[in-house]
LUMMARGU-406258 format. One line per 10 residues: number of its first residue (from 1); their letters; for each residue y, x, z of N, C-alpha, C, O. Coordinates in steps of 0.05 Angstrom, whole numbers, plus 5000, padded with zeros to 4 digits. Atoms other than C-alpha are relative to their C-alpha. Example, Ala and Ser with C-alpha at 12.3 -4.5 7.8 and 13.67 -1.06 7.14 Angstrom:
<sites>
1	AS	4976 5018 5000 4910 5246 5156 5024 5018 5000 5024 5039 5013  4976 4984 4999 4979 5273 5143 5022 4985 5014 5044 4995 5018
</sites>
This chain:
<sites>
1	MNYSIYAEST	5005 5026 4989 5224 5326 5348 4971 4993 4995 4961 4995 4972  5028 5008 5002 5154 5301 5362 4998 4974 4984 5017 4958 4983  5006 5026 5012 5122 5245 5323 4995 4979 5021 4982 4985 5042  5007 5023 4984 5120 5178 5356 4991 4978 4981 5001 4975 4959  5012 5021 5017 5079 5120 5329 5000 4974 5014 4995 4973 5038  5005 5027 4989 5080 5046 5340 4984 4984 4980 4985 4989 4956  5017 5017 5017 5033 4993 5313 5013 4973 4996 5026 4962 5014  4990 5027 5007 5053 4929 5277 4977 4985 4986 4963 4996 4970  5019 5016 5015 5008 4873 5255 5011 4993 4973 5035 4995 4969  4992 5008 5028 5010 4851 5182 4989 4972 4995 4972 4962 5010
11	PNPAVMKFVA	5011 5026 5007 4996 4785 5148 4970 5001 4994 4956 4981 4996  5028 4997 5005 4928 4813 5130 4986 5007 5026 4991 5028 5038  5013 4995 4974 4883 4808 5192 4982 5025 5001 4976 5034 5023  5017 4976 5000 4841 4868 5170 5017 5025 5000 5006 5047 5002  4983 4977 5002 4902 4914 5166 5021 5001 5022 5033 4981 5029  4979 4995 4981 4947 4944 5219 5017 5022 4989 5008 5041 4977  4980 4980 5009 5010 4983 5203 5008 5018 5023 5017 5008 5044  4992 4980 4980 5023 5047 5242 5025 5015 4990 5023 5029 4970  4974 4990 5010 5096 5068 5236 5008 5024 5016 5007 5025 5040  4991 4975 4988 5122 5138 5249 5031 5001 5001 5044 4987 4986
21	NKILLKENLE	4971 4996 4999 5192 5160 5268 5010 5021 4980 5033 5028 4980  4993 4981 5021 5191 5210 5210 4985 4992 4974 4965 4978 4975  5013 5005 5026 5173 5207 5136 4974 5016 5000 4973 5039 5007  5026 4987 5002 5099 5222 5125 4994 5008 4971 4982 5029 4967  5007 4995 5028 5094 5219 5049 5022 4988 4982 5030 4965 4987  4980 5011 5018 5145 5211 4993 4987 4982 4979 5000 4963 4970  5015 5016 5019 5092 5182 4946 4986 4977 5014 4984 4977 5039  5018 5021 4989 5050 5119 4956 4972 5009 4995 4966 5018 4972  5028 4990 5003 4977 5137 4967 4981 4981 5013 4982 4976 5037  5021 5016 4989 4918 5091 4975 4974 5017 5000 4967 5029 4980
31	ILSAEEAKHV	5025 4984 4996 4854 5124 5002 4979 4981 5010 4982 4968 5030  5021 5019 4994 4790 5084 5002 4974 5012 5009 4954 4998 5013  5024 4987 4991 4739 5136 5024 5007 5027 5012 5029 5038 5007  4996 4974 4989 4731 5200 5063 5003 5022 4978 5018 5041 4981  4999 4981 5023 4720 5237 4997 5028 5001 4988 5038 5022 4982  4973 5001 5011 4787 5214 4971 5021 5012 5019 5043 5018 5010  4981 4990 4980 4820 5239 5035 5000 5031 5002 5013 5041 5020  5003 4971 4997 4803 5313 5022 5026 5016 5001 5026 5037 5012  4974 4986 5000 4876 5333 5010 5019 4990 5021 5042 4999 5022  4984 5012 4979 4902 5293 5069 4985 5002 5027 4970 4984 5033
41	PLAGAIFNFP	5015 4996 4976 4876 5321 5135 5001 4976 5020 4981 4969 5032  4997 5023 4982 4903 5262 5176 4982 4977 4990 4967 4965 5006  5017 5021 5011 4868 5212 5130 4971 5006 5004 4955 4989 5011  5028 4992 4995 4803 5251 5134 4992 4996 5028 4970 4987 5034  5007 5004 4972 4806 5249 5209 4998 4971 5007 4981 4963 5023  5001 5029 4995 4820 5174 5210 4974 4988 4989 4963 4970 5001  5026 5011 5011 4759 5162 5166 4976 5008 5017 4954 4998 5012  5022 4995 4981 4717 5192 5222 4994 4977 5018 4973 4975 5030  5005 5024 4984 4726 5126 5258 4981 4982 4983 4988 4977 4959  5019 5015 5016 4666 5084 5235 5009 4973 4990 4997 4962 4971
51	FVEGLFLSGN	4990 5026 5008 4706 5020 5228 5022 5001 4978 5030 4980 4969  4978 4997 5020 4758 5048 5178 4988 4997 4972 4969 5010 4964  5008 5004 5028 4750 5022 5107 5020 5011 4980 5012 5015 4956  4981 4990 5019 4814 5047 5076 5027 5004 5014 5032 4993 5036  4973 4998 4989 4886 5067 5087 5019 5004 4977 5012 5012 4955  4978 4999 5019 4952 5066 5051 5023 5014 5013 5033 5005 5034  4977 4985 4989 5007 5118 5064 5024 4995 4982 5022 4996 4957  4976 5003 5015 5078 5105 5043 5024 5004 5019 5026 4992 5040  4976 4995 4984 5143 5132 5070 4993 5008 5029 4981 5029 5033  5005 4993 4972 5138 5130 5146 4977 4984 5013 4976 4981 5037
61	FIAITKNESV	5021 5016 4987 5076 5087 5155 4972 5005 4987 4970 5014 4964  5028 5000 5009 5000 5085 5149 4990 4972 5005 4990 4963 5028  5012 5026 4997 4968 5017 5137 4969 5005 5000 4959 5015 4980  5029 4995 4997 4895 5021 5161 4985 4974 4998 4991 4955 5011  5017 5023 5003 4842 4972 5138 4974 5006 5015 4962 5027 5012  5024 4998 4984 4784 4961 5186 4979 4980 4990 4985 4961 4976  5021 5019 5006 4717 4927 5178 4999 4979 5022 5015 4980 5041  5001 5022 4981 4696 4866 5218 4985 5007 5026 4981 4990 5043  5016 4992 4976 4655 4906 5270 5017 5002 5025 5006 5002 5047  4983 4998 4977 4716 4912 5316 5024 4982 4997 5030 4972 4976
71	KWEDIAIQLR	4975 5015 5000 4779 4875 5335 5023 5019 5005 5021 5039 5019  4977 4982 4997 4848 4905 5331 5008 5004 5029 5016 5026 5037  4992 4997 4972 4862 4891 5404 4983 5020 5015 4991 5030 5036  5017 4980 4988 4804 4937 5421 5005 5029 4990 4996 5048 5003  4998 4973 5012 4824 4996 5377 5029 5009 4993 5033 5032 4988  4973 4994 5009 4899 4993 5361 5013 5022 5017 5025 5041 5006  4987 4980 4982 4922 5034 5422 4986 5027 4996 4999 5047 4995  5015 4975 5004 4867 5085 5411 5008 5013 4973 5013 5037 4972  4992 4990 5026 4886 5093 5337 5029 5011 5001 5035 5032 4991  4972 4992 4998 4960 5097 5353 5002 5027 5014 5017 5045 5006
81	SFISDFLNEN	5000 4975 4985 4948 5152 5404 4987 5023 4984 4998 5045 4983  5014 4980 5017 4900 5189 5357 5019 5010 4979 5022 5034 4975  4981 4992 5021 4951 5189 5300 5023 5016 5011 5030 5037 5000  4977 4985 4988 5008 5211 5345 4991 5028 5009 5004 5047 5003  5010 4974 4991 4966 5267 5377 4994 5018 4976 5001 5042 4976  5007 4984 5023 4940 5290 5309 5025 5011 4987 5027 5035 4981  4975 4991 5013 5010 5293 5278 5015 5020 5017 5027 5039 5006  4985 4982 4983 5040 5328 5339 4986 5027 5002 4999 5047 5007  5015 4975 5000 4984 5381 5338 5000 5014 4973 5001 5038 4972  5005 4988 5026 4976 5391 5263 5023 4995 4980 5023 5008 4959
91	GIDIDEKEIV	4980 5008 5020 5037 5360 5229 4986 4983 4978 4963 4977 4980  5012 5016 5021 5026 5320 5166 4984 5017 4980 4963 5007 4971  5016 4980 5016 5003 5381 5124 4986 4987 4976 4962 4988 4974  5011 5012 5024 4995 5345 5058 5010 5016 4976 5033 5022 4973  4992 4987 5026 4994 5380 4990 5006 4978 4980 4989 4969 4965  4993 5023 5017 5033 5326 4953 4996 5006 4970 4989 4988 4955  5005 4994 5029 5028 5363 4886 4971 4996 4993 4965 4985 4972  5029 5003 5005 4952 5364 4892 4993 4971 5000 4976 4962 4984  5006 5028 4999 4951 5291 4911 5009 4986 4974 4993 4970 4963  4990 5012 5025 4993 5271 4851 4982 5006 4977 4976 4989 4960
101	KEVKKESIVE	5018 4993 5021 4947 5310 4805 4974 4984 5002 4964 4974 4982  5025 5015 4996 4885 5277 4835 5003 4971 4993 4986 4959 4980  4996 5029 5005 4914 5207 4832 5003 4996 4970 4991 4977 4960  4997 5003 5029 4934 5216 4758 4973 5005 4986 4967 4990 4967  5026 4994 5013 4866 5246 4741 4980 4977 5004 4965 4971 4986  5019 5021 4994 4827 5190 4775 5009 4972 4992 4993 4954 4993  4989 5026 5006 4872 5133 4754 4987 4989 4974 4985 5002 4954  5011 5013 5024 4840 5083 4706 5022 4986 4984 5017 4978 4961  4977 5013 5014 4908 5054 4688 5015 5022 4984 5025 5041 4996  4986 4981 5016 4937 5093 4630 5030 4998 5004 5041 4976 5008
111	EKTFSDLETK	4971 5000 4999 5009 5114 4634 5010 4988 4974 5001 4994 4952  4990 5012 5024 5049 5072 4586 5030 4995 5003 5041 4996 5025  4972 5006 5000 5120 5058 4567 5003 4970 5001 4992 4955 4985  4996 5029 4997 5144 4990 4590 5019 4990 4978 5036 5004 4968  4982 5014 5018 5176 4941 4542 5026 4994 5015 5027 4998 5039  4974 5007 4988 5247 4917 4555 4995 4979 5022 5006 4981 5044  5006 5021 4980 5220 4854 4591 4985 5012 5024 4992 5006 5047  5015 4988 4978 5171 4895 4632 5018 5017 5018 5015 5017 5042  4981 4984 4984 5226 4942 4654 5017 4982 5017 5022 4989 5041  4984 5018 4984 5269 4884 4676 4983 4987 5022 4994 4984 5044
121	VADVLAEYIQ	5018 5011 4980 5210 4852 4713 4995 5020 5022 4996 5014 5046  5004 4978 4980 5195 4919 4747 5024 5004 5018 5021 5008 5042  4975 4997 4984 5268 4924 4769 5003 4977 5020 5011 4982 5043  4998 5023 4982 5266 4854 4799 4980 5003 5023 4986 4998 5046  5021 4996 4979 5201 4870 4836 5010 5021 5020 5007 5018 5044  4991 4978 4982 5232 4935 4863 5023 4991 5018 5025 4999 5041  4976 5008 4985 5297 4901 4885 4994 4978 5020 5003 4979 5043  5003 5024 4983 5273 4835 4913 4973 4998 5015 4972 4987 5037  5026 5004 4989 5199 4839 4928 4990 5024 5016 4980 5021 5038  5011 4976 4987 5181 4911 4946 5009 5004 5029 4992 5011 5045
131	PAVESDGGFI	4993 4996 4972 5223 4916 5010 4985 4982 5019 4977 4990 5041  5014 5018 4983 5190 4854 5039 4970 5007 5002 4958 5006 5024  5028 4992 5001 5121 4877 5018 4995 5025 5017 4976 5026 5032  5003 4976 4984 5131 4946 5048 5003 4994 5030 4990 5007 5046  4996 5006 4971 5155 4916 5114 4974 4988 5011 4970 4989 5036  5026 5010 4991 5086 4883 5117 4977 5020 4996 4954 5013 5000  5021 4980 5003 5049 4948 5103 4987 5001 4973 4964 5011 4971  5012 5001 5026 5036 4936 5030 5017 5012 4978 5037 5024 4983  4987 4989 5023 5056 4956 4961 4993 4983 4976 4971 4974 4973  5005 5015 5024 5064 4920 4895 5013 5016 4977 5035 5027 4979
141	SLRAVENGIV	4989 4987 5023 5074 4949 4826 4992 4984 4975 4972 4971 4975  5005 5014 5025 5078 4921 4756 4979 5015 4984 4982 5040 4981  5019 4988 5018 5019 4934 4711 5007 4994 4971 5008 5011 4954  4993 5008 5027 5039 4894 4650 5011 4972 4999 5008 4956 5018  4993 5027 5007 5071 4832 4621 4990 4995 4972 4999 5007 4953  5012 5006 5026 5029 4802 4565 4999 4970 4996 4987 4956 5013  5000 5028 5006 5039 4734 4534 5010 4983 5023 4999 4961 5028  4989 5015 4978 5081 4711 4593 4986 5003 5026 4994 4991 5046  5015 4996 4976 5030 4733 4644 5007 5027 5012 5003 5048 4999  4992 4976 4986 5055 4784 4695 4976 5009 5016 4966 4994 5033
151	SVVLKGACSG	5023 4988 4986 4999 4829 4721 5011 5021 5019 5024 5040 5011  4991 4982 4980 5013 4865 4787 4977 5013 5014 4955 5001 5016  5020 4986 4984 4974 4916 4828 5009 4998 5029 5032 5004 5035  4994 5003 4971 4971 4902 4903 4984 5022 5015 4961 5026 5010  5013 4979 4984 4956 4958 4952 5008 4997 5029 5025 4981 5036  4995 5001 4971 4956 4970 5027 4993 4973 5011 4972 4962 5004  5005 5026 4987 4960 4907 5069 4998 4977 4981 4986 4957 4987  5000 5022 5019 4970 4865 5007 4973 4997 4987 4965 4974 4979  5026 5000 5013 4902 4883 4978 4980 4985 5018 4974 4993 5040  5019 5016 4985 4853 4830 5001 5012 4982 5021 4998 4970 5037
161	CPSSSLTLKQ	4986 5017 4980 4905 4793 5043 4995 4971 4993 4999 4963 4970  5005 5028 5005 4888 4719 5050 5026 4986 4990 5023 4966 4975  4975 5013 5009 4962 4701 5039 5012 5012 4974 5033 5002 4965  4988 4988 5024 4973 4745 4978 5001 4981 4976 5020 4983 4961  4999 5019 5023 4955 4690 4928 5023 4981 5003 5036 4973 4984  4977 5018 4995 5006 4644 4961 5026 5015 4995 5045 5004 4983  4976 4984 5005 5058 4700 4959 5004 5004 4971 5027 5002 4961  4998 4996 5029 5043 4714 4886 5010 4974 4986 5029 4976 4970  4993 5024 5014 5049 4641 4865 5027 4988 5009 5044 4983 4993  4976 5014 4990 5103 4612 4910 5024 5019 5002 5047 5010 5000
171	GIESLLKQKF	4977 4981 4997 5145 4675 4920 5006 5014 4974 5027 5010 4963  4994 4982 5023 5139 4724 4863 5002 4985 4974 5020 4988 4959  5000 5015 5025 5121 4676 4807 5024 4983 4997 5037 4982 4976  4977 5018 5002 5176 4627 4824 5026 5016 4996 5043 5008 4981  4976 4983 5004 5228 4684 4828 5001 5010 4972 5022 5009 4959  5000 4989 5027 5207 4714 4762 5005 4978 4979 5018 4982 4959  4995 5023 5019 5206 4645 4727 5030 4993 5001 5041 4986 4980  4971 5006 4997 5277 4634 4754 5016 5021 4986 5036 5015 4972  4985 4978 5012 5301 4703 4731 4995 5002 4970 5013 5010 4955  5007 4997 5029 5265 4700 4663 4989 4973 4990 4965 4972 4983
181	PDQIKEVVAY	5010 5026 5010 5261 4627 4642 4988 5002 4972 4999 5016 4955  5014 5001 5026 5214 4613 4584 4987 5026 4992 4975 5028 4970  5013 4975 5007 5188 4685 4586 4976 5005 5018 4957 5019 5011  5022 4995 4981 5143 4684 4648 4986 4973 5005 4998 4953 5012  5016 5024 4995 5086 4634 4655 4985 5002 5027 4982 4982 5041  5018 4997 4977 5044 4663 4711 5001 5029 5010 5007 5047 4995  5003 4973 4989 5036 4722 4759 4971 5001 5012 4963 4983 5026  5027 4997 4991 4966 4748 4773 4997 5028 5012 5011 5047 5004  5007 4974 4989 4937 4805 4814 4980 5014 4982 4960 5002 4975  5018 4984 5016 4904 4860 4773 4979 5012 5018 4986 5025 5038
191	EE	5022 4989 4984 4836 4879 4801 4990 5025 4986 4981 5024 4963  5010 4974 5011 4818 4952 4790 4971 5002 5003 4959 5022 4995
</sites>
């Protein structure tokens, strides 16, 4: 079966979500430069477009961030066709083991064991928040809970989205305060 791609807008005006009819990647992967795309041929090819600033691959979609030099209505069809043609000619051809090694090597966030509260907060994020965030082309993960402050990492369409602070405060923060009364004071985005 050939790949087919359709484009979806996201709440972030700089990001468009390109959805495939097949799984592209089992891991979540944010790529912010052509150099970082060296193990992902499709990503490397997408970075040849001068307006591309970053992309996020997860499951069956690619969320592409563009700069302000172009409008989505002028490039979305071209990108959709390009991605579809590339995948149908070359397949996804990603060395996921190499990607995971690179991501761990370059990560500035140390691997750590979550506390009991952090594990519970991460579970709530995965169950209630992550599906909605993914449907908008983004990703959220827990970084830490310290002194009642929940620190989350936002990627894909969520990173730099004008409505992300509203989502953090009115959506995520209120849900976590409801689930963990007297334990959660605030939710903030962790800036890497």
